[in-house]
PAKOL-429008 format. One record per residue (C-alpha): residue in three letters; x, y, z. Coordinates in Angstrom, 2 decimals. Layout:
# residues N
  residu       xx       yy       zz
     ALA        X        Y        Z
...
END
This chain:
# residues 81
  residu       xx       yy       zz
     MET   116.84   123.27    83.69
     SER   117.82   121.01    80.76
     GLN   120.47   118.13    81.86
     THR   121.53   115.71    78.96
     ARG   122.43   112.06    79.73
     THR   124.65   110.45    77.68
     THR   124.99   106.85    76.61
     ALA   128.85   106.78    75.85
     PRO   129.86   106.67    72.48
     THR   126.12   106.02    71.19
     GLY   124.75   109.63    71.59
     HIS   122.84   111.87    73.62
     LEU   119.15   111.61    74.97
     GLU   117.63   114.85    76.34
     VAL   115.54   114.31    79.95
     ASN   112.95   116.95    79.14
     GLU   111.73   114.78    76.13
     SER   108.89   112.51    76.36
     PRO   109.84   108.67    77.42
     ILE   108.18   107.47    74.30
     THR   110.56   109.56    72.34
     ASN   113.67   108.51    74.45
     LEU   112.21   104.78    74.06
     SER   112.33   105.52    70.03
     LYS   115.37   106.88    69.67
     LEU   117.24   104.20    72.07
     GLY   115.31   101.34    69.78
     GLU   117.17   102.93    66.67
     LEU   120.66   103.28    68.61
     ALA   120.41    99.71    69.79
     ARG   119.07    98.61    66.28
     GLN   122.36   100.61    64.44
     ALA   124.66    98.78    67.04
     TYR   123.10    95.43    66.35
     GLU   123.47    95.85    62.78
     GLN   127.20    97.29    63.05
     LYS   128.07    94.15    65.26
     ARG   128.61    96.42    68.41
     THR   127.83    93.86    70.63
     LYS   128.04    95.63    74.24
     ASP   126.37    98.45    73.17
     CYS   123.37    96.96    71.84
     LEU   123.19    94.88    74.92
     ASP   123.83    98.03    77.36
     LEU   120.89    99.69    74.91
     THR   118.36    96.69    75.09
     ARG   118.91    96.76    78.65
     THR   117.95   100.44    79.25
     ILE   114.83    99.69    77.04
     LEU   113.68    96.62    78.86
     LEU   113.90    98.77    82.38
     ILE   111.72   100.99    80.59
     ASP   109.68    98.80    78.83
     PRO   109.95    95.28    80.00
     ASP   107.96    93.66    77.10
     ASN   109.57    95.51    74.28
     ALA   109.41    92.70    71.67
     ASP   112.52    94.47    69.30
     ALA   114.96    94.28    72.52
     HIS   113.98    90.77    73.19
     TRP   114.72    90.05    69.98
     MET   118.09    91.77    69.75
     ARG   119.36    90.26    73.38
     ALA   118.10    86.76    72.36
     SER   119.74    86.70    69.09
     ILE   123.00    88.10    70.45
     GLN   122.99    85.22    73.02
     SER   122.21    83.09    70.53
     GLU   125.32    83.87    68.36
     MET   127.81    83.98    71.53
     HIS   126.37    80.29    72.19
     ARG   127.07    79.26    68.60
     ASP   130.22    81.30    68.75
     LEU   131.33    79.12    71.87
     ASP   130.28    75.92    70.90
     ASN   132.61    76.47    67.49
     ALA   135.19    77.18    69.72
     ARG   134.92    73.87    71.84
     GLU   134.78    72.12    68.34
     PHE   137.61    73.71    67.48
     LEU   139.62    72.75    70.99
END
């Protein structure tokens, strides 16, 4: 029996595929979301990647980069006020 797990706006992942294949697809979707500035999607996808592979360097890098951008935006907003 084949089941499909959906990650909202980003696509479908087949449950019966290998974890490496799913991880690869998640990584590609996360990179696309990151490049398209879809922050929430990227954070959701990288969180899922890190649940599967806690040492995934790309996911850590994307999350750290987004966090850095958010801090920079917050600092800019504080300066503006």
